[in-house]
C-alpha positions as CSV (number, residue, x, y, z in Angstrom):
1,M,12.5,-21.3,-13.6
2,K,10.1,-23.3,-11.6
3,G,9.5,-21.6,-8.2
4,D,8.3,-23.0,-4.9
5,K,4.5,-23.2,-4.8
6,Q,4.3,-21.7,-1.3
7,V,6.4,-18.7,-2.4
8,V,4.2,-18.2,-5.5
9,A,1.1,-18.4,-3.3
10,A,2.7,-15.8,-0.8
11,L,3.6,-13.5,-3.7
12,N,0.0,-13.7,-5.0
13,E,-1.3,-12.9,-1.5
14,I,0.8,-9.8,-1.4
15,L,-0.3,-9.0,-5.0
16,T,-3.9,-9.1,-3.8
17,Y,-3.0,-6.5,-1.2
18,E,-1.2,-4.3,-3.7
19,L,-4.1,-4.4,-6.2
20,T,-6.6,-3.5,-3.5
21,S,-4.3,-0.7,-2.3
22,I,-4.1,0.8,-5.7
23,N,-7.9,1.2,-5.8
24,Q,-8.2,2.5,-2.2
25,Y,-5.5,5.1,-2.5
26,F,-6.6,6.2,-5.9
27,L,-10.2,6.8,-4.7
28,H,-9.0,8.6,-1.6
29,A,-6.7,10.7,-3.8
30,R,-9.6,11.7,-6.0
31,M,-11.8,12.5,-3.0
32,F,-9.1,14.7,-1.6
33,K,-8.7,16.4,-4.9
34,N,-12.5,17.0,-5.1
35,W,-12.3,18.7,-1.7
36,G,-9.3,20.9,-2.7
37,L,-6.8,19.1,-0.5
38,E,-4.1,19.0,-3.0
39,K,-1.3,17.8,-0.7
40,L,-3.3,14.8,0.4
41,N,-4.4,14.2,-3.2
42,N,-0.8,14.1,-4.3
43,K,0.4,11.8,-1.5
44,S,-2.4,9.3,-2.1
45,Y,-2.1,9.4,-5.8
46,K,1.7,8.8,-5.7
47,K,1.0,5.9,-3.2
48,S,-1.5,4.4,-5.7
49,I,1.1,4.6,-8.5
50,K,3.8,3.1,-6.3
51,D,1.5,0.3,-5.5
52,M,0.9,-0.3,-9.2
53,K,4.7,-0.5,-9.8
54,Q,5.0,-2.9,-6.8
55,A,2.2,-5.0,-8.2
56,D,4.0,-5.1,-11.6
57,Q,7.2,-6.4,-9.9
58,L,5.2,-9.1,-8.2
59,I,3.5,-10.1,-11.4
60,E,6.8,-10.3,-13.2
61,R,8.3,-12.4,-10.4
62,V,5.3,-14.8,-10.3
63,L,5.6,-15.3,-14.0
64,F,9.3,-15.8,-13.8
65,L,8.7,-18.6,-11.2
66,E,6.3,-20.2,-13.7
67,G,3.3,-19.3,-11.6
68,L,0.0,-17.6,-12.5
69,P,-0.5,-14.1,-11.1
70,N,-3.9,-13.8,-9.7
71,L,-5.3,-10.4,-10.7
72,Q,-8.9,-11.4,-10.2
73,M,-8.7,-11.4,-6.4
74,L,-9.2,-8.1,-4.6
75,G,-9.6,-7.4,-0.9
76,K,-12.2,-5.2,0.7
77,L,-11.7,-1.5,0.1
78,M,-11.7,0.6,3.3
79,I,-13.0,4.0,2.2
80,G,-13.5,6.9,4.6
81,E,-16.1,9.6,4.2
82,E,-13.9,12.4,5.7
83,T,-10.2,13.0,6.1
84,I,-9.7,11.6,9.6
85,E,-11.7,8.5,8.7
86,M,-9.8,8.1,5.5
87,L,-6.4,8.2,7.3
88,K,-7.7,5.6,9.8
89,C,-8.9,3.4,7.0
90,D,-5.5,3.7,5.3
91,M,-3.7,2.9,8.6
92,T,-5.9,-0.2,9.2
93,F,-5.2,-1.4,5.7
94,Q,-1.4,-0.8,6.1
95,N,-1.3,-2.6,9.4
96,G,-3.0,-5.6,7.8
97,Q,-0.4,-5.9,5.2
98,I,2.7,-5.7,7.4
99,P,2.4,-9.2,9.0
100,L,1.7,-10.7,5.6
101,L,4.9,-9.2,4.2
102,K,7.0,-10.3,7.1
103,N,5.6,-13.9,6.9
104,A,6.3,-13.9,3.1
105,I,9.8,-12.6,3.6
106,S,10.4,-15.3,6.2
107,L,9.1,-18.0,3.8
108,C,11.3,-16.8,1.0
109,E,14.3,-16.9,3.3
110,Q,13.4,-20.5,4.3
111,K,13.0,-21.5,0.7
112,Q,16.2,-19.7,-0.3
113,D,14.4,-17.5,-2.8
114,F,16.4,-14.4,-2.2
115,V,15.2,-12.4,-5.2
116,S,11.6,-12.7,-4.1
117,R,12.7,-11.8,-0.5
118,D,14.5,-8.7,-1.7
119,I,11.4,-7.6,-3.6
120,L,9.2,-8.1,-0.6
121,E,11.7,-6.3,1.7
122,S,11.6,-3.3,-0.6
123,I,7.8,-3.3,-0.4
124,L,7.9,-3.7,3.4
125,S,10.3,-0.7,3.7
126,Y,8.0,1.5,1.6
127,E,4.8,0.4,3.5
128,E,6.5,1.1,6.9
129,D,7.5,4.5,5.7
130,H,3.9,5.2,4.7
131,I,2.7,4.1,8.1
132,D,5.1,6.6,9.6
133,W,3.7,9.3,7.3
134,I,0.1,8.5,8.4
135,E,1.2,8.6,12.0
136,T,2.6,12.1,11.4
137,Q,-0.7,13.2,9.9
138,E,-2.5,11.9,12.9
139,Y,-0.1,13.7,15.2
140,Q,-0.6,17.0,13.3
141,I,-4.4,16.7,13.4
142,T,-4.2,16.1,17.2
143,N,-1.9,19.0,17.8
144,M,-3.1,21.5,15.2
145,G,-6.8,20.7,15.1
146,I,-8.5,19.4,12.1
147,E,-9.4,22.8,10.7
148,N,-5.7,24.0,10.7
149,Y,-4.6,20.7,9.4
150,L,-7.0,20.8,6.4
151,Q,-6.0,24.4,5.7
152,A,-2.4,23.3,5.5
153,Q,-3.3,20.6,2.9
154,V,-4.6,23.2,0.4
155,E,-2.0,24.3,-2.1
156,E,-2.0,27.8,-3.2
157,D,-1.6,28.8,-6.8
């Protein structure tokens, strides 16, 4: 089924974000793991895997619309060097993606591509939930102090 070129371009733009996100969250996960912060490792790793599944949905949709998924384009990774900076990098990254998703959803609505819209709305919902999780971590750090927060992120055997 031949899809709208603007919709395909918007889906590819979101795909670029998802592919970049996979790498950012995977690297952060492995850094957390290396530091023994298993809870943060698990959350970041699961986010990376979810982003991979979202990228897969986008790739399939672009192909269905007879477009060419662009897997060569990646955005700039925002990698922190310590926990607070890593969370801030993730928040900056997430906040950059939200307006793109909303614009793409609006475009799909205008072009009456409701399946693409539903895929993007699902991604938006997940990304907003992740922003809420990051805000919770920032709140805990502020109120617990970084030392207590980090201690809470270590899983005991």
